[in-house]
C-alpha positions in Angstrom: 48.1 -71.5 -43.8 46.3 -69.1 -41.5 46.5 -69.2 -37.7 43.7 -67.5 -35.8 42.2 -67.3 -32.3 39.7 -69.8 -31.1 36.0 -69.0 -31.6 33.1 -70.9 -30.0 32.2 -72.6 -33.3 35.6 -74.4 -33.2 34.6 -76.4 -30.1 33.0 -79.4 -31.8 35.6 -79.8 -34.7 38.5 -79.4 -32.2 37.0 -81.9 -29.9 36.5 -84.4 -32.7 40.1 -83.7 -33.9 41.5 -84.4 -30.5 39.7 -87.7 -30.1 40.7 -88.8 -33.6 44.3 -87.8 -33.0 44.8 -89.5 -29.7 42.6 -92.6 -30.3 45.5 -94.7 -31.6 47.5 -93.9 -28.4 44.8 -94.9 -26.0 43.4 -97.9 -27.9 46.5 -99.3 -29.7 49.3 -98.3 -27.4 48.3 -97.5 -23.8 45.5 -100.1 -23.4 47.5 -103.1 -24.6 50.6 -101.9 -22.6 48.9 -101.6 -19.2 46.0 -104.0 -19.5 42.3 -103.5 -19.0 42.2 -102.8 -15.2 44.8 -100.0 -15.3 43.4 -98.7 -18.6 39.9 -98.5 -17.1 41.1 -96.8 -14.0 43.4 -94.3 -15.7 41.8 -93.5 -19.0 38.7 -95.6 -19.4 36.7 -92.5 -20.2 39.4 -90.8 -22.3 36.9 -89.5 -25.0 34.7 -87.8 -22.4 37.8 -86.5 -20.6 38.8 -84.8 -23.9 35.3 -83.5 -24.4 35.5 -81.8 -21.0 39.1 -80.7 -21.4 38.7 -79.1 -24.9 35.6 -77.2 -23.8 37.7 -75.4 -21.1 40.9 -74.8 -23.0 40.2 -71.3 -24.2 39.7 -69.0 -21.2 41.8 -65.8 -21.5 40.6 -64.7 -18.1 42.4 -67.7 -16.7 45.4 -67.2 -19.0 44.6 -70.2 -21.2 44.4 -69.9 -25.0 43.8 -71.8 -28.2 44.9 -71.0 -31.7 43.5 -72.7 -34.8 45.3 -73.4 -38.1 43.3 -73.4 -41.3 44.5 -74.3 -44.8 42.3 -73.6 -47.8 39.2 -73.7 -45.6 40.2 -77.0 -43.8 41.0 -77.4 -40.1 44.8 -78.0 -40.2 45.3 -78.3 -36.4 45.3 -76.4 -33.2 47.4 -75.6 -30.2 46.3 -74.9 -26.6 48.6 -73.2 -24.1 48.6 -71.4 -20.8 50.7 -68.7 -19.1 51.5 -68.3 -15.4 52.4 -64.6 -15.3 53.8 -64.7 -11.8 56.3 -67.5 -12.7 56.8 -66.1 -16.2 56.2 -69.6 -17.4 54.2 -71.0 -20.4 52.9 -74.5 -21.0 51.6 -76.1 -24.1 48.6 -78.2 -23.1 47.5 -79.8 -26.4 48.7 -79.9 -30.0 46.7 -81.8 -32.6 47.1 -81.9 -36.3 44.8 -84.1 -38.6 46.6 -86.9 -40.5 46.1 -85.2 -43.8 48.1 -82.1 -42.6 50.9 -83.8 -40.8 54.5 -83.5 -42.1 53.7 -80.1 -43.6 55.1 -78.0 -40.7 51.7 -77.2 -39.2 52.8 -78.4 -35.7 55.9 -76.2 -36.0 53.9 -73.1 -37.0 51.3 -73.7 -34.2 54.1 -74.1 -31.6 56.0 -71.0 -32.8 52.7 -69.1 -32.8 52.0 -70.2 -29.2 55.6 -69.4 -28.1 55.3 -65.9 -29.5 52.1 -65.3 -27.7 53.6 -66.6 -24.5 56.5 -64.3 -24.8 54.1 -61.4 -25.4 52.4 -62.3 -22.2 55.7 -62.2 -20.3 56.7 -65.9 -20.3 60.4 -66.6 -20.4 60.2 -70.5 -20.3 57.9 -72.9 -22.0 57.1 -76.5 -20.9 55.8 -79.0 -23.5 55.3 -82.6 -22.7 54.6 -85.8 -24.6 54.9 -89.6 -24.2 58.0 -91.7 -24.6 56.2 -94.4 -26.7 56.3 -94.9 -30.5 53.0 -93.1 -31.0 54.5 -89.9 -29.6 57.9 -90.1 -31.5 56.8 -87.4 -34.1 56.0 -85.0 -31.2 59.3 -85.6 -29.6 61.1 -85.0 -32.8 59.2 -81.7 -33.3 59.8 -80.4 -29.8 63.5 -81.2 -30.1 63.6 -79.5 -33.5 62.1 -76.4 -31.8 65.0 -76.4 -29.4 63.3 -77.9 -26.4 65.3 -80.0 -24.0 64.0 -83.5 -23.2 63.8 -84.4 -19.6 63.9 -88.1 -18.9 60.9 -89.2 -16.8 59.6 -92.6 -15.9 56.0 -93.3 -14.9 54.9 -96.7 -13.7 51.5 -98.3 -13.3 50.6 -101.4 -11.3 47.2 -103.0 -10.6 46.7 -103.3 -6.8 
């Protein structure tokens, strides 16, 4: 596996990967859990939200970065992160690995890559978040394996 910096030709494949990766969460987990009204209000345009977000993830002038993993010419995943130099804090924004590359330590390698780059940019602490639902269980396991401490958080939605 080779991990490299983002290039502009990565935008479309990374956007497609992000949408494909998180579709089960939005369509099979979040939507049924909260109902149509809350879903439409909170994430009804989730695909377009990702199209906009992924397009702005790599902007080194704003201290935001993307690294791409490749394996034998295939896209094996990516990680996006940011660093706040004044606070000496880093944050993982997105991590996505295609189904065919999961359970092969790609996520681990991408996170460790991002952590090393954050350290090089002066970060002393990293924040990485995920959901508490079944869809996000593999991410929680990964982050705990990487030595991250889970912070219990509760978020509630209610239709008004």
